[in-house]
N, C-alpha and C positions, 0 to 999 in steps of 0.2 A: 676591477680597475675602473674607476670613474673615467679617469683620461688617459690617453698614450697616443704618443706623438713618437713617429719614426723617421729621421732624416728629412724633417719636415722644412721645406723651402718656399719662400716667396720672393719673386723677381718682379722689380718695379722697371719696366725699361733699363733692364742690363744692370741696375742695383739689386743687391741682395737683401733683403730687409730682414729674412730669415735665411739662414745657412746651418742646414741640416740639425735642427733643432730636435733633441730628444729629450722627453718629459714624461713623468707619469705621477698620478696623483691617487692615492688609495683612499678608499671610504674612510671618513673620520679624521682626515691628515689635513693640516694647513700647510701649501706650498706657497713659499713667497717666490714671486717672479719679480727680479729686480733686474735693474740697469738705468743709465742715465736716459735723459731724453734721447729719443731716435734709435733706442737699442733694439727696438722689435716687439716690445712686450704688447703694444695696443693691436700691432698687426696678428700677433699670436693670439690674442683675446678674440680678436673678429674672428678669425678662422675656426676657433672653438665654437663659436657663437652661430657660423653658419653665414656671417656676412660677408666672407670674403673666400676666395677658392684658393687654395694653396698650389703652387706651381709644380711641386714635386713632393714625394714623400707620402707618409701614411698619417691619418688623426683618426682618433675613434674616441667617442664620448659616449659614456653610458652605454658601451658596446656598441654603437651604431655611429654612421656617416653624418658628421653635422651638415651635410649638404643634402644628400639624398632622404634623410629623417628627421629632418629639422622640426617639422611639426609635431612629430612624436617624443622628440626630446625637449622641444620649448616647455610643455608642462611639466617637466622634472627638475627644470633649472631656471636659475634667475641672474640677475646682473647689475650691480650698482656702482656707481662713478661718481665722484665729486664734481664732476666737469660734464653731467649730461642732465639736462633739464628736463621737466615733465612739462606736459601743457601750461603755458603760462596765464592764461587768462580764464582758468576756472578755479573754482574755490578746491581747497585741499580735499575735501571729502567727496566732491565730484570726481575728479582727477583719480582717486584710488576706488571708487565704486566703479569707474570705467574699468581699470585695468582688474579688478575683481572678475566682472563680467567675463572679459576675455579669457581670464585664467579658468573661469567655470567654478568659481568658489562658492560654496554653501555657507548660509548664515555670514554675508559677506559684511554686513554693518558690525555684528558682533567682532569677527574678524579683524576690520578695520581698527574699531575703539580698541580691541586689545594690543595691536601693535603699536599704534599712536602713544597709549599708554607707555607701554614697555620702553619708548625711545623717547619719552617724555615731552612728546609735542602735542599732547591731546589739545591744548588749547589752542592749536592753530586749524582746526578742522574747518572754521568758517572762513578762514582769510583766503585772499587770492594768492595763488602759489607765486605768480611773477612777481607781487609785491615782497615775498619774504627774502631774509638776508641768505648769504650763501651757506651759511652753516645751518640754517634751519632748513632749506632745500637738501643739504647733503642727508640731513637724518631721515626726511620725508623719502627720499630716495632709496634709503634702506629699509623703510616699512614697506616700500613699494615690492623690495626684494623678496621680503619674507610673506608675502601674501599667499602664495600657492605651496607653501611650505616644501622649498626646494631642497632635492637630495644633493645637488650641486650647486656651488655659488661661485661667481666670478666678481671681485671686489676690487676696483681700480681707484687707490688711494682715498679709502673711505673715510679717511678721518682729515684729509687734506685741508679743509675750509673751519675746522673746530678750534676752538681756544684750547689749551691743555687740560683744563679740569672736564668739559665735554667730551673731549676726544678719551680721556681715560674710562669715562662712564660709559662711553660707546664701546670701547674695547671690551670691557666687563661684560655687556651687553651680548655682544658678538660670541665671545668665548662660552658665555651660558649657554647662549643657544646651539651653538657647535656641537659643545658635550652632550648636552642633553638630546640632540637629533642625530650626532654622529655624523655630522656634515662632512662633505669634502669641499674645501676652499681653495681656488687660487687669489692669492692676496698681492697686489702690487703697491708699493709704498717708497717714498723716497725718505721716510723716518726710520733710520736704520733700529734706534733702541724699540720702535713699536714693531718692526720686523723679528725682533729677537725676542719680545715678548709673546707675540703672535704666533710664531711659524715654527712648525715641526721640522721642517727642511726647506733648504733655499736653493734657487738656481740664478745665478748670475748670467746675464746675457749683455754682449756689447758689440755693435755695428752685425747684430743678427747672427752673432757665434755665441755658443756656451762657452764660459770661462771658467767657471767653478760651480759645483754643486755639493750639497751635504748639509750638516748640521751647521748652526751657526758657529760652534766651537771648534768643528772641523774645518770649516773655511777660514776662521781667524788663525786656526795653527797653520793651515797652507801658506798664508800669506805673512806669517810672523807678524799678526796686527792683535791689538788688544781690543780693538772694537771695530764693527762692522761698517762704521762710518771710514776708517782707516783703509779698510778691503776695498771699500767703493771708490775712494780716492786713488788708490794704486791702480784698481780695473781701469778708469776714465783716464788716467795719466800713462796706463801702457806699461806701469811696473809690476809685471806678470811672472809668475811661475809656470813651468811647462805645463801643459794640458795632462803629462803622463802622471805628473805630481798632484794632480789636483783629485779631491775624493770623489769617488762616484757615487 
């Protein structure tokens, strides 16, 4: 099991950002972590990355503690978000070279060139990162996330700033790499058709609590909905089935 949490809680001054979250991720699986803004998704990701300490519960990443074993885990995982910037005052190739050194990547120039071409941003290598469009930055964040050939990848809204055509190409690239390397991926998105296309299983959370989990088909059946968009709206508006009825 790549990730396992048991009864995971995070309390901020009396407010539960996570309330007994149980999730697991197997090797070669893409798990959609879904919910409205403020649901607890970012808190969960930060705990998995070792950036936050849980208030209670258990969490295991690659069989280790993300807090005690953070340095051992760091070389085997990576993270990308459409909302996280790389250093803004350096050229793209300089920024990626710095990350490659941090990860201890051999043949770094070759690796960087390969990934830039794969994500179709090779023409940006000599551009200043801070001057790029949000969509270009998003793809370069994805390039960064694959530099160390991670076993586990955490993707936060990986296509949020991309136009539909580019987003489609990026999804195909991600799927191709994931299948080739048997990666485990935690995937957050507000694009429900994208989630259904990309994810093997889904867990919906709201106000820190697990509302439903299972395949897209199971969850749609549970909520008597034709689409995940309809499920999302029902969850946000509180039109819920009982937890006992939700698929495990």
